[in-house]
C-alpha positions, 0 to 999 in steps of 0.5 A: 757124556761125563765119566761118572754118569757112564759109570752110574749107567753101567752100575744100574745094569749090574743091579740084577747081578746076584752075589755082589755087594753094592761096593763090589758092583760099583767097583766092577762098573768102574772097571768096566767103564775104564780104558786099558790105561785107566785099569792099569793105573787103578792096579798100580795104585792098589799095589802102591797102597798096599806097599806091594809096588816093587818086586822085592816088596811082593817077594818079601810079602810071599809072592813068588816070581813068575820067572 
């Protein structure tokens, strides 16, 4: 089954969930349908798009190290 169709099926199940916008439901459906590697890639892309990919960039932004 194509990936988009599976995401749409999960999205339809989330229609009854209260308190989430349409965009949040779509993102949640996408993450539920993704494999672990795909979820990690989504996370890395998010960090890159916000300039927080490197530890030094996160530290400069105000994030503390977990060490």
